ZADO-1210 file (C-alpha; in nm, 4 decimals, padded with zeros to 6 digits):
<atoms>
<atom x="11.4746" y="08.8282" z="10.2632" code="MET" pos="1"/>
<atom x="11.2669" y="08.9251" z="10.5610" code="ILE" pos="2"/>
<atom x="10.9437" y="08.7484" z="10.6765" code="THR" pos="3"/>
<atom x="10.7532" y="08.6939" z="10.9714" code="ARG" pos="4"/>
<atom x="10.5309" y="08.4337" z="11.1960" code="PHE" pos="5"/>
<atom x="10.2659" y="08.6041" z="11.3284" code="ALA" pos="6"/>
<atom x="10.0149" y="08.3878" z="11.5491" code="PRO" pos="7"/>
<atom x="09.7846" y="08.5692" z="11.8069" code="SER" pos="8"/>
<atom x="09.7298" y="08.4262" z="12.1553" code="PRO" pos="9"/>
<atom x="09.4322" y="08.3096" z="12.1406" code="THR" pos="10"/>
<atom x="09.4536" y="07.9462" z="12.2353" code="GLY" pos="11"/>
<atom x="09.7322" y="07.7189" z="12.2231" code="PRO" pos="12"/>
<atom x="09.9266" y="07.6306" z="11.9016" code="LEU" pos="13"/>
<atom x="09.8880" y="07.3030" z="11.7120" code="HIS" pos="14"/>
<atom x="10.0165" y="07.1475" z="11.4827" code="LEU" pos="15"/>
<atom x="09.9434" y="07.3326" z="11.1804" code="GLY" pos="16"/>
<atom x="10.1005" y="07.6585" z="11.3285" code="HIS" pos="17"/>
<atom x="10.3837" y="07.4320" z="11.3908" code="ALA" pos="18"/>
<atom x="10.4530" y="07.3731" z="11.0058" code="TYR" pos="19"/>
<atom x="10.3641" y="07.7141" z="10.9391" code="SER" pos="20"/>
<atom x="10.6583" y="07.8602" z="11.2276" code="ALA" pos="21"/>
<atom x="10.9094" y="07.6033" z="11.1065" code="MET" pos="22"/>
<atom x="10.8719" y="07.6672" z="10.7317" code="LEU" pos="23"/>
<atom x="10.8567" y="07.9960" z="10.7589" code="THR" pos="24"/>
<atom x="11.1967" y="08.0071" z="10.9656" code="HIS" pos="25"/>
<atom x="11.3591" y="07.7458" z="10.6954" code="ASP" pos="26"/>
<atom x="11.2788" y="07.9376" z="10.4030" code="MET" pos="27"/>
<atom x="11.4305" y="08.2906" z="10.5794" code="ALA" pos="28"/>
<atom x="11.7585" y="08.0264" z="10.6841" code="LYS" pos="29"/>
<atom x="11.8277" y="07.9114" z="10.3693" code="ALA" pos="30"/>
<atom x="11.7824" y="08.2631" z="10.2155" code="ALA" pos="31"/>
<atom x="12.0162" y="08.4061" z="10.4719" code="LYS" pos="32"/>
<atom x="11.7508" y="08.6450" z="10.5954" code="GLY" pos="33"/>
<atom x="11.5397" y="08.7254" z="10.8769" code="THR" pos="34"/>
<atom x="11.2135" y="08.5878" z="11.0766" code="CYS" pos="35"/>
<atom x="11.0640" y="08.8181" z="11.2626" code="LEU" pos="36"/>
<atom x="10.7914" y="08.7131" z="11.5101" code="LEU" pos="37"/>
<atom x="10.4801" y="08.9025" z="11.5485" code="ARG" pos="38"/>
<atom x="10.1840" y="08.8576" z="11.8471" code="ILE" pos="39"/>
<atom x="09.8436" y="08.9625" z="11.6599" code="GLU" pos="40"/>
<atom x="09.6687" y="09.0642" z="11.9785" code="ASP" pos="41"/>
<atom x="09.4135" y="09.3348" z="11.9049" code="LEU" pos="42"/>
<atom x="09.1640" y="09.0711" z="11.9890" code="ASP" pos="43"/>
<atom x="09.2007" y="09.2163" z="12.3833" code="ARG" pos="44"/>
<atom x="08.8940" y="08.9773" z="12.4567" code="GLU" pos="45"/>
<atom x="09.0418" y="08.6385" z="12.3377" code="ARG" pos="46"/>
<atom x="09.4326" y="08.7543" z="12.3904" code="SER" pos="47"/>
<atom x="09.5411" y="08.6214" z="12.6912" code="LYS" pos="48"/>
<atom x="09.9357" y="08.6450" z="12.8649" code="PRO" pos="49"/>
<atom x="09.8977" y="08.2987" z="12.9302" code="LYS" pos="50"/>
<atom x="09.8516" y="08.1908" z="12.5238" code="TRP" pos="51"/>
<atom x="10.1370" y="08.4297" z="12.4685" code="GLU" pos="52"/>
<atom x="10.3949" y="08.2423" z="12.7097" code="THR" pos="53"/>
<atom x="10.3107" y="07.9232" z="12.5994" code="LEU" pos="54"/>
<atom x="10.3443" y="08.0560" z="12.2239" code="ILE" pos="55"/>
<atom x="10.7012" y="08.1668" z="12.3560" code="ALA" pos="56"/>
<atom x="10.7880" y="07.8158" z="12.5367" code="GLU" pos="57"/>
<atom x="10.6355" y="07.6181" z="12.1890" code="ASP" pos="58"/>
<atom x="10.8402" y="07.8141" z="11.9423" code="LEU" pos="59"/>
<atom x="11.1716" y="07.7730" z="12.1718" code="ALA" pos="60"/>
<atom x="11.1093" y="07.4058" z="12.2046" code="TRP" pos="61"/>
<atom x="11.1005" y="07.3675" z="11.8327" code="LEU" pos="62"/>
<atom x="11.4381" y="07.5078" z="11.7603" code="GLY" pos="63"/>
<atom x="11.3108" y="07.8487" z="11.6639" code="LEU" pos="64"/>
<atom x="11.4738" y="08.1752" z="11.7431" code="ALA" pos="65"/>
<atom x="11.3448" y="08.5080" z="11.6487" code="TRP" pos="66"/>
<atom x="11.4937" y="08.8766" z="11.6919" code="PRO" pos="67"/>
<atom x="11.3724" y="09.0157" z="12.0358" code="ASP" pos="68"/>
<atom x="11.1633" y="09.1658" z="12.1282" code="PRO" pos="69"/>
<atom x="10.8437" y="09.0690" z="11.8729" code="PRO" pos="70"/>
<atom x="10.6299" y="09.2981" z="11.7864" code="ARG" pos="71"/>
<atom x="10.3123" y="09.3371" z="11.9706" code="ARG" pos="72"/>
<atom x="10.0148" y="09.4852" z="11.7816" code="GLN" pos="73"/>
<atom x="09.8427" y="09.6224" z="12.1025" code="SER" pos="74"/>
<atom x="10.1471" y="09.8530" z="12.1312" code="GLU" pos="75"/>
<atom x="10.1142" y="09.9878" z="11.8061" code="HIS" pos="76"/>
<atom x="09.7581" y="10.1289" z="11.7740" code="ILE" pos="77"/>
<atom x="09.8741" y="10.5240" z="11.6931" code="SER" pos="78"/>
<atom x="10.0255" y="10.3086" z="11.3549" code="ASP" pos="79"/>
<atom x="09.7221" y="10.1626" z="11.2647" code="TYR" pos="80"/>
<atom x="09.5084" y="10.5219" z="11.3484" code="THR" pos="81"/>
<atom x="09.7701" y="10.6964" z="11.0921" code="ARG" pos="82"/>
<atom x="09.6651" y="10.4196" z="10.8744" code="ALA" pos="83"/>
<atom x="09.3347" y="10.4715" z="10.8923" code="LEU" pos="84"/>
<atom x="09.3520" y="10.8180" z="10.8905" code="GLU" pos="85"/>
<atom x="09.5305" y="10.8610" z="10.5761" code="HIS" pos="86"/>
<atom x="09.2433" y="10.6286" z="10.4420" code="LEU" pos="87"/>
<atom x="08.9939" y="10.8650" z="10.5372" code="SER" pos="88"/>
<atom x="09.1738" y="11.1534" z="10.4571" code="GLY" pos="89"/>
<atom x="09.1271" y="10.9699" z="10.0960" code="LEU" pos="90"/>
<atom x="08.7410" y="10.9994" z="10.1557" code="GLY" pos="91"/>
<atom x="08.7489" y="10.5619" z="10.1321" code="LEU" pos="92"/>
<atom x="08.5936" y="10.5255" z="10.4873" code="VAL" pos="93"/>
<atom x="08.2681" y="10.5159" z="10.5958" code="TYR" pos="94"/>
<atom x="08.0806" y="10.4346" z="10.9283" code="PRO" pos="95"/>
<atom x="07.8393" y="10.1331" z="10.9206" code="CYS" pos="96"/>
<atom x="07.5665" y="10.0546" z="11.1910" code="ARG" pos="97"/>
<atom x="07.4623" y="09.7279" z="11.0127" code="CYS" pos="98"/>
<atom x="07.5507" y="09.3821" z="11.2445" code="ASN" pos="99"/>
<atom x="07.5921" y="09.0153" z="11.0738" code="ARG" pos="100"/>
<atom x="07.1978" y="08.9443" z="11.1080" code="ALA" pos="101"/>
<atom x="07.1264" y="09.2893" z="10.9292" code="ASP" pos="102"/>
<atom x="07.4230" y="09.1988" z="10.6253" code="ILE" pos="103"/>
<atom x="07.2507" y="08.8538" z="10.5787" code="ARG" pos="104"/>
<atom x="06.8832" y="09.0024" z="10.5526" code="ALA" pos="105"/>
<atom x="06.9937" y="09.2213" z="10.3292" code="ALA" pos="106"/>
<atom x="07.1533" y="09.0133" z="10.0901" code="LEU" pos="107"/>
<atom x="06.8986" y="08.7709" z="10.1270" code="SER" pos="108"/>
<atom x="06.6051" y="08.9716" z="10.0606" code="ALA" pos="109"/>
<atom x="06.6439" y="08.9831" z="09.6798" code="PRO" pos="110"/>
<atom x="06.5888" y="08.6860" z="09.6019" code="GLN" pos="111"/>
<atom x="06.4213" y="08.4521" z="09.8553" code="GLU" pos="112"/>
<atom x="06.5963" y="08.1068" z="09.9248" code="GLY" pos="113"/>
<atom x="06.8990" y="08.2245" z="09.7421" code="ALA" pos="114"/>
<atom x="07.2400" y="08.1648" z="09.9314" code="LEU" pos="115"/>
<atom x="07.4413" y="08.5072" z="10.0216" code="PRO" pos="116"/>
<atom x="07.7461" y="08.5536" z="09.8185" code="ALA" pos="117"/>
<atom x="08.0538" y="08.5309" z="09.9857" code="THR" pos="118"/>
<atom x="08.4102" y="08.6277" z="09.9788" code="GLY" pos="119"/>
<atom x="08.7398" y="08.6481" z="10.1515" code="PRO" pos="120"/>
<atom x="08.5821" y="08.7968" z="10.4970" code="ASP" pos="121"/>
<atom x="08.2539" y="08.5698" z="10.4865" code="GLY" pos="122"/>
<atom x="07.9167" y="08.7666" z="10.3337" code="LEU" pos="123"/>
<atom x="07.9982" y="09.0427" z="10.0910" code="ILE" pos="124"/>
<atom x="07.8672" y="09.3550" z="10.2416" code="TYR" pos="125"/>
<atom x="07.5875" y="09.4914" z="10.0169" code="PRO" pos="126"/>
<atom x="07.6857" y="09.8332" z="10.0704" code="GLY" pos="127"/>
<atom x="07.3905" y="09.8989" z="10.2771" code="THR" pos="128"/>
<atom x="07.5456" y="10.2402" z="10.4885" code="CYS" pos="129"/>
<atom x="07.8156" y="10.3417" z="10.2195" code="ARG" pos="130"/>
<atom x="07.7714" y="10.7003" z="10.1741" code="GLY" pos="131"/>
<atom x="07.7356" y="10.8087" z="10.5277" code="ARG" pos="132"/>
<atom x="07.9776" y="11.0310" z="10.6206" code="PRO" pos="133"/>
<atom x="08.2540" y="10.9771" z="10.9011" code="LEU" pos="134"/>
<atom x="08.0587" y="11.2772" z="11.0916" code="ALA" pos="135"/>
<atom x="07.7831" y="11.0435" z="11.1292" code="GLU" pos="136"/>
<atom x="07.9479" y="10.7941" z="11.3586" code="ARG" pos="137"/>
<atom x="07.8085" y="10.6344" z="11.6526" code="SER" pos="138"/>
<atom x="07.9655" y="10.4356" z="11.9307" code="PRO" pos="139"/>
<atom x="07.9227" y="10.0541" z="11.7817" code="GLY" pos="140"/>
<atom x="07.9511" y="10.1708" z="11.4199" code="ASP" pos="141"/>
<atom x="08.2238" y="09.9812" z="11.2709" code="ALA" pos="142"/>
<atom x="08.4233" y="10.1579" z="10.9801" code="LEU" pos="143"/>
<atom x="08.4553" y="10.0036" z="10.6488" code="ARG" pos="144"/>
<atom x="08.6674" y="10.0528" z="10.2842" code="LEU" pos="145"/>
<atom x="08.4568" y="10.2054" z="10.0029" code="ASP" pos="146"/>
<atom x="08.5630" y="09.9530" z="09.7524" code="ILE" pos="147"/>
<atom x="08.4361" y="10.1032" z="09.4831" code="SER" pos="148"/>
<atom x="08.6155" y="10.4341" z="09.5341" code="LYS" pos="149"/>
<atom x="08.9279" y="10.2681" z="09.6041" code="ALA" pos="150"/>
<atom x="08.9050" y="10.0716" z="09.2510" code="ALA" pos="151"/>
<atom x="08.8709" y="10.3573" z="09.0733" code="ALA" pos="152"/>
<atom x="09.1637" y="10.4928" z="09.2258" code="MET" pos="153"/>
<atom x="09.4149" y="10.2056" z="09.1284" code="VAL" pos="154"/>
<atom x="09.2267" y="09.9963" z="08.8192" code="GLU" pos="155"/>
<atom x="09.4596" y="09.6923" z="08.8685" code="THR" pos="156"/>
<atom x="09.6655" y="09.5592" z="09.1300" code="LEU" pos="157"/>
<atom x="09.9546" y="09.2378" z="09.0963" code="SER" pos="158"/>
<atom x="10.1513" y="09.0485" z="09.2998" code="PHE" pos="159"/>
<atom x="10.3482" y="08.7317" z="09.2801" code="THR" pos="160"/>
<atom x="10.2900" y="08.3989" z="09.4518" code="GLU" pos="161"/>
<atom x="10.5780" y="08.1513" z="09.5149" code="THR" pos="162"/>
<atom x="10.3573" y="07.8586" z="09.7071" code="GLY" pos="163"/>
<atom x="10.2908" y="07.5407" z="09.5317" code="PRO" pos="164"/>
<atom x="09.8964" y="07.5852" z="09.5000" code="CYS" pos="165"/>
<atom x="09.9010" y="07.9694" z="09.2608" code="HIS" pos="166"/>
<atom x="10.2359" y="07.9815" z="09.1785" code="PRO" pos="167"/>
<atom x="10.3161" y="08.3035" z="08.9449" code="GLY" pos="168"/>
<atom x="10.2080" y="08.6845" z="08.9322" code="THR" pos="169"/>
<atom x="09.8865" y="08.7394" z="08.9662" code="HIS" pos="170"/>
<atom x="09.6909" y="09.0857" z="08.7546" code="THR" pos="171"/>
<atom x="09.3409" y="09.1826" z="08.9612" code="ILE" pos="172"/>
<atom x="09.1015" y="09.4019" z="08.7793" code="ASP" pos="173"/>
<atom x="09.0339" y="09.6130" z="09.0905" code="ALA" pos="174"/>
<atom x="08.6840" y="09.6889" z="08.9881" code="LYS" pos="175"/>
<atom x="08.6030" y="09.2970" z="09.0367" code="THR" pos="176"/>
<atom x="08.7032" y="09.3620" z="09.4239" code="LEU" pos="177"/>
<atom x="08.3475" y="09.5436" z="09.4043" code="VAL" pos="178"/>
<atom x="08.1580" y="09.2396" z="09.3593" code="PHE" pos="179"/>
<atom x="08.4422" y="08.9352" z="09.4926" code="SER" pos="180"/>
<atom x="08.5211" y="09.1144" z="09.8251" code="VAL" pos="181"/>
<atom x="08.2622" y="09.4434" z="09.8846" code="GLY" pos="182"/>
<atom x="08.3410" y="09.7066" z="10.1668" code="ASP" pos="183"/>
<atom x="08.5251" y="09.5228" z="10.4434" code="VAL" pos="184"/>
<atom x="08.5787" y="09.6757" z="10.7806" code="VAL" pos="185"/>
<atom x="08.9349" y="09.8377" z="10.9239" code="LEU" pos="186"/>
<atom x="08.7866" y="09.9176" z="11.2383" code="ALA" pos="187"/>
<atom x="08.5447" y="09.6745" z="11.4060" code="ARG" pos="188"/>
<atom x="08.2059" y="09.7215" z="11.5397" code="ARG" pos="189"/>
<atom x="08.2031" y="09.7588" z="11.9287" code="ALA" pos="190"/>
<atom x="08.5137" y="09.7616" z="12.0460" code="THR" pos="191"/>
<atom x="08.6500" y="09.9814" z="11.7651" code="GLY" pos="192"/>
<atom x="08.9607" y="09.7755" z="11.6998" code="ALA" pos="193"/>
<atom x="09.1611" y="09.7488" z="11.4006" code="ILE" pos="194"/>
<atom x="09.0595" y="09.4629" z="11.1891" code="ALA" pos="195"/>
<atom x="09.3341" y="09.2395" z="11.0384" code="TYR" pos="196"/>
<atom x="09.3438" y="09.3437" z="10.7058" code="HIS" pos="197"/>
<atom x="09.4666" y="09.6638" z="10.7944" code="LEU" pos="198"/>
<atom x="09.6802" y="09.5797" z="11.0935" code="ALA" pos="199"/>
<atom x="09.8691" y="09.2959" z="10.9038" code="ALA" pos="200"/>
<atom x="09.9403" y="09.5075" z="10.6015" code="SER" pos="201"/>
<atom x="10.0509" y="09.8330" z="10.8280" code="THR" pos="202"/>
<atom x="10.2975" y="09.6004" z="11.0302" code="ASP" pos="203"/>
<atom x="10.4151" y="09.4065" z="10.7016" code="ASP" pos="204"/>
<atom x="10.5193" y="09.7714" z="10.5604" code="ALA" pos="205"/>
<atom x="10.6584" y="09.8887" z="10.8885" code="LEU" pos="206"/>
<atom x="10.8299" y="09.5665" z="10.9722" code="GLN" pos="207"/>
<atom x="10.9958" y="09.5833" z="10.6080" code="GLY" pos="208"/>
<atom x="10.8697" y="09.2526" z="10.5429" code="VAL" pos="209"/>
<atom x="10.9518" y="09.1035" z="10.2036" code="THR" pos="210"/>
<atom x="10.8184" y="08.7704" z="10.1854" code="HIS" pos="211"/>
<atom x="10.4761" y="08.7436" z="10.3523" code="VAL" pos="212"/>
<atom x="10.4996" y="08.3098" z="10.3954" code="ILE" pos="213"/>
<atom x="10.1190" y="08.1828" z="10.5466" code="ARG" pos="214"/>
<atom x="09.8437" y="07.9336" z="10.4951" code="GLY" pos="215"/>
<atom x="09.6400" y="07.8937" z="10.1506" code="GLU" pos="216"/>
<atom x="09.3183" y="07.9284" z="10.3534" code="ASP" pos="217"/>
<atom x="09.4870" y="08.3218" z="10.3499" code="LEU" pos="218"/>
<atom x="09.5177" y="08.3344" z="09.9720" code="PHE" pos="219"/>
<atom x="09.1972" y="08.5014" z="09.8559" code="ASP" pos="220"/>
<atom x="09.2831" y="08.7661" z="10.1196" code="ALA" pos="221"/>
<atom x="09.5898" y="08.8806" z="09.9653" code="THR" pos="222"/>
<atom x="09.4109" y="09.0950" z="09.6986" code="GLN" pos="223"/>
<atom x="09.2874" y="09.2884" z="09.9602" code="ILE" pos="224"/>
<atom x="09.6264" y="09.3715" z="10.1283" code="HIS" pos="225"/>
<atom x="09.7663" y="09.4602" z="09.8288" code="VAL" pos="226"/>
<atom x="09.4848" y="09.6967" z="09.7553" code="LEU" pos="227"/>
<atom x="09.5944" y="09.8581" z="10.0901" code="LEU" pos="228"/>
<atom x="09.9311" y="09.8274" z="09.9744" code="GLN" pos="229"/>
<atom x="09.8987" y="10.0721" z="09.6672" code="ARG" pos="230"/>
<atom x="09.6423" y="10.3046" z="09.8544" code="LEU" pos="231"/>
<atom x="09.8663" y="10.3567" z="10.1506" code="MET" pos="232"/>
<atom x="10.1940" y="10.3664" z="09.8821" code="GLY" pos="233"/>
<atom x="10.3275" y="10.0884" z="10.0320" code="TRP" pos="234"/>
<atom x="10.5570" y="09.8342" z="09.8284" code="PRO" pos="235"/>
<atom x="10.4024" y="09.4714" z="09.7990" code="THR" pos="236"/>
<atom x="10.5892" y="09.1802" z="09.9321" code="PRO" pos="237"/>
<atom x="10.6498" y="08.8738" z="09.7434" code="VAL" pos="238"/>
<atom x="10.3646" y="08.6113" z="09.8972" code="TYR" pos="239"/>
<atom x="10.4421" y="08.2317" z="09.9601" code="HIS" pos="240"/>
<atom x="10.0874" y="08.0646" z="10.0419" code="HIS" pos="241"/>
<atom x="10.1747" y="07.7162" z="10.2217" code="HIS" pos="242"/>
<atom x="09.9282" y="07.3906" z="10.2280" code="ARG" pos="243"/>
<atom x="09.7241" y="07.3185" z="10.5461" code="LEU" pos="244"/>
<atom x="09.7453" y="07.0590" z="10.8099" code="ILE" pos="245"/>
<atom x="09.4211" y="06.8645" z="10.7874" code="ARG" pos="246"/>
<atom x="09.2614" y="06.6148" z="11.0472" code="ASP" pos="247"/>
<atom x="09.1706" y="06.2630" z="10.9409" code="GLU" pos="248"/>
<atom x="08.8852" y="06.4097" z="10.7835" code="GLN" pos="249"/>
<atom x="09.0362" y="06.6513" z="10.6118" code="GLY" pos="250"/>
<atom x="08.9205" y="06.9530" z="10.7911" code="LYS" pos="251"/>
<atom x="09.1948" y="07.2276" z="10.8587" code="ARG" pos="252"/>
<atom x="09.3055" y="07.2180" z="11.2545" code="LEU" pos="253"/>
<atom x="09.1832" y="07.5023" z="11.4425" code="ALA" pos="254"/>
<atom x="09.2872" y="07.6358" z="11.7921" code="LYS" pos="255"/>
<atom x="08.9857" y="07.4592" z="11.9321" code="ARG" pos="256"/>
<atom x="09.1990" y="07.0848" z="11.8339" code="ASP" pos="257"/>
<atom x="09.3540" y="07.0574" z="12.1665" code="ASP" pos="258"/>
<atom x="09.4305" y="06.7290" z="12.1038" code="ALA" pos="259"/>
<atom x="09.7018" y="06.8645" z="11.8196" code="ARG" pos="260"/>
<atom x="09.8348" y="07.1065" z="12.0748" code="ALA" pos="261"/>
<atom x="10.2273" y="07.1565" z="12.0457" code="ILE" pos="262"/>
<atom x="10.2748" y="07.1774" z="12.4249" code="SER" pos="263"/>
<atom x="10.0294" y="06.8183" z="12.4606" code="LEU" pos="264"/>
<atom x="10.3228" y="06.6780" z="12.1784" code="TYR" pos="265"/>
<atom x="10.5571" y="06.7870" z="12.4133" code="ARG" pos="266"/>
<atom x="10.4540" y="06.6699" z="12.7249" code="ALA" pos="267"/>
<atom x="10.3896" y="06.3093" z="12.5877" code="ASP" pos="268"/>
<atom x="10.7604" y="06.3232" z="12.4839" code="GLY" pos="269"/>
<atom x="10.7529" y="06.4032" z="12.1480" code="ALA" pos="270"/>
<atom x="11.0645" y="06.5595" z="11.9597" code="SER" pos="271"/>
<atom x="11.0661" y="06.8960" z="11.7221" code="PRO" pos="272"/>
<atom x="11.1967" y="06.6360" z="11.4879" code="SER" pos="273"/>
<atom x="10.8875" y="06.3905" z="11.5176" code="ASP" pos="274"/>
<atom x="10.6899" y="06.7100" z="11.4637" code="LEU" pos="275"/>
<atom x="10.8680" y="06.7604" z="11.1357" code="ARG" pos="276"/>
<atom x="10.8040" y="06.4121" z="11.0305" code="ASP" pos="277"/>
<atom x="10.4145" y="06.4352" z="11.1340" code="MET" pos="278"/>
<atom x="10.3597" y="06.7525" z="10.8735" code="VAL" pos="279"/>
<atom x="10.6638" y="06.6214" z="10.6022" code="ASN" pos="280"/>
<atom x="10.9055" y="06.8803" z="10.6433" code="LEU" pos="281"/>
<atom x="11.2691" y="06.7908" z="10.6332" code="PRO" pos="282"/>
<atom x="11.4832" y="06.8472" z="10.9262" code="SER" pos="283"/>
<atom x="11.6074" y="07.1887" z="10.9313" code="ALA" pos="284"/>
<atom x="11.9971" y="07.2202" z="10.7971" code="SER" pos="285"/>
</atoms>
């Protein structure tokens, strides 16, 4: 087993991150495998060195060890560029000038008052710019994957899930992705930064990740990653989507929940065992 914990250095890690990191580390240890640390810092505006430093301190305090150095996405832009070029060579990439307001307006126009369709990435893109050649890309355009063309190339997809919520083998008719996912962004508007789905899939392939362990909020995104793996000729890992740690109102924790930051628990004198008790995770063997 090779797995990974992949935080973004855009704020303090909270109790939910502690659960995910400890669970991932525990599962790798039980399988006599390797757990890697990946720093997903492609958002250069929000990623800060101080948060990466705090991540390292929090994880060390939790007693978690990783092969050094961690993979920092910002240091591997050429890997993502090559993946993007491969997909472009298959005729699957096109430039998109639409912003969120444009997409919402296009989705709302056919039926006034109807709620726009949403998928793993939020609003499902209606294909306004589909068909534009790459040669017409202007500064500020995003790059999108033509899901319809991609679906015609792969027909069916499958992956194995071992998590508690969706265990078993999942088979996906690729044609349904046209309506349930839409043309996902591969490179963002304005900055041109590679988007999460392509970057994470590239990293998993290049790092030899065999098992992806992450929160159940990303379960629906797995079909996008499996599609990219098939298009790129990469193996598909086993997936394990774990439960989310929620607040008293049942909402999942976010980085704005500073009151549950690991660093504050540390400062208040809590121990790593205390945090394991808080998230109902057994002591490390």
